[in-house]
C-alpha positions in Angstrom: -11.1 -19.8 -3.8 -12.1 -21.8 -0.8 -11.9 -25.0 -2.9 -8.4 -24.3 -3.9 -7.4 -23.5 -0.2 -9.0 -26.8 1.0 -7.0 -28.7 -1.7 -3.8 -27.1 -0.8 -4.3 -27.7 3.0 -5.2 -31.5 2.2 -2.1 -31.8 0.0 0.1 -30.1 2.4 -1.4 -32.1 5.3 -0.1 -35.2 3.6 3.4 -33.9 3.6 3.7 -32.5 7.2 1.9 -33.3 10.4 0.2 -30.2 11.7 -1.5 -29.5 15.0 -4.8 -27.8 14.7 -3.2 -24.5 15.6 -0.5 -24.9 13.0 -3.1 -25.9 10.4 -5.2 -22.7 11.2 -2.1 -20.6 11.0 -1.2 -22.1 7.7 -4.6 -21.6 6.3 -4.5 -17.9 7.3 -1.2 -17.4 5.6 -2.2 -19.2 2.5 -5.5 -17.2 2.2 -3.5 -13.9 2.5 -0.9 -15.2 -0.1 -3.5 -16.3 -2.7 -5.7 -13.1 -2.2 -6.1 -11.3 -5.5 -4.4 -13.9 -7.6 -6.3 -14.9 -10.8 -4.6 -18.0 -12.0 -6.4 -21.3 -12.8 -7.3 -23.3 -9.8 -4.6 -25.8 -10.6 -1.9 -23.1 -10.9 -3.2 -21.6 -7.6 -2.9 -24.9 -5.8 0.7 -25.4 -7.1 1.6 -21.9 -6.1 0.0 -22.5 -2.7 1.9 -25.8 -1.8 5.1 -24.3 -2.8 4.4 -21.3 -0.7 3.7 -23.4 2.4 6.6 -25.6 1.9 9.0 -22.7 1.8 12.6 -23.5 1.1 12.3 -27.3 1.7 14.0 -29.2 -1.1 11.7 -31.3 -3.1 12.5 -34.9 -4.1 13.4 -35.4 -7.6 13.3 -38.4 -9.8 16.5 -39.5 -11.6 16.4 -41.1 -15.0 16.7 -44.9 -14.8 19.8 -46.2 -16.6 
Protein backbone atom coordinates (compact mmCIF):
# COMPACT_ATOMS: atom_id res chain seq x y z
CA UNK A 1 0.00 0.00 0.00
CA UNK A 2 2.91 2.35 0.74
CA UNK A 3 4.02 2.17 -2.92
CA UNK A 4 0.55 3.18 -4.07
CA UNK A 5 0.49 6.11 -1.65
CA UNK A 6 3.95 7.23 -2.82
CA UNK A 7 2.83 7.00 -6.45
CA UNK A 8 -0.31 9.03 -5.78
CA UNK A 9 1.63 11.67 -3.85
CA UNK A 10 4.20 12.02 -6.66
CA UNK A 11 1.43 12.39 -9.23
CA UNK A 12 -0.56 14.83 -7.12
CA UNK A 13 2.61 16.78 -6.38
CA UNK A 14 3.02 17.38 -10.12
CA UNK A 15 -0.47 18.92 -10.25
CA UNK A 16 -0.30 21.23 -7.24
CA UNK A 17 2.40 22.89 -5.17
CA UNK A 18 2.28 21.66 -1.58
CA UNK A 19 4.09 22.85 1.49
CA UNK A 20 5.62 20.05 3.58
CA UNK A 21 2.73 20.40 6.05
CA UNK A 22 0.12 20.20 3.28
CA UNK A 23 1.86 17.17 1.81
CA UNK A 24 1.85 15.40 5.18
CA UNK A 25 -1.82 16.21 5.69
CA UNK A 26 -2.70 14.96 2.19
CA UNK A 27 -0.72 11.77 2.78
CA UNK A 28 -2.60 11.12 6.03
CA UNK A 29 -6.00 11.75 4.40
CA UNK A 30 -5.05 9.51 1.48
CA UNK A 31 -3.89 6.71 3.78
CA UNK A 32 -7.20 6.83 5.64
CA UNK A 33 -9.17 6.90 2.36
CA UNK A 34 -7.38 3.87 0.88
CA UNK A 35 -7.43 1.83 4.08
CA UNK A 36 -9.24 -1.46 3.57
CA UNK A 37 -9.63 -1.16 -0.21
CA UNK A 38 -8.58 -4.26 -2.16
CA UNK A 39 -8.47 -3.02 -5.75
CA UNK A 40 -5.43 -3.32 -8.00
CA UNK A 41 -2.53 -0.94 -7.41
CA UNK A 42 -3.41 0.91 -10.61
CA UNK A 43 -7.06 1.35 -9.63
CA UNK A 44 -6.11 2.47 -6.13
CA UNK A 45 -3.74 5.04 -7.63
CA UNK A 46 -6.48 6.45 -9.85
CA UNK A 47 -8.95 6.56 -6.96
CA UNK A 48 -6.34 8.20 -4.74
CA UNK A 49 -5.59 10.99 -7.21
CA UNK A 50 -9.31 11.59 -7.75
CA UNK A 51 -9.81 11.77 -3.99
CA UNK A 52 -7.05 14.33 -3.49
CA UNK A 53 -8.17 16.43 -6.45
CA UNK A 54 -11.68 16.69 -5.06
CA UNK A 55 -14.14 18.63 -7.18
CA UNK A 56 -11.59 20.25 -9.44
CA UNK A 57 -12.56 19.82 -13.08
CA UNK A 58 -10.12 17.89 -15.21
CA UNK A 59 -9.08 18.95 -18.64
CA UNK A 60 -10.56 16.92 -21.42
CA UNK A 61 -9.31 16.43 -24.92
CA UNK A 62 -11.58 17.37 -27.75
CA UNK A 63 -11.59 15.45 -30.99
CA UNK A 64 -9.63 17.13 -33.73
CA UNK A 65 -11.76 17.99 -36.78
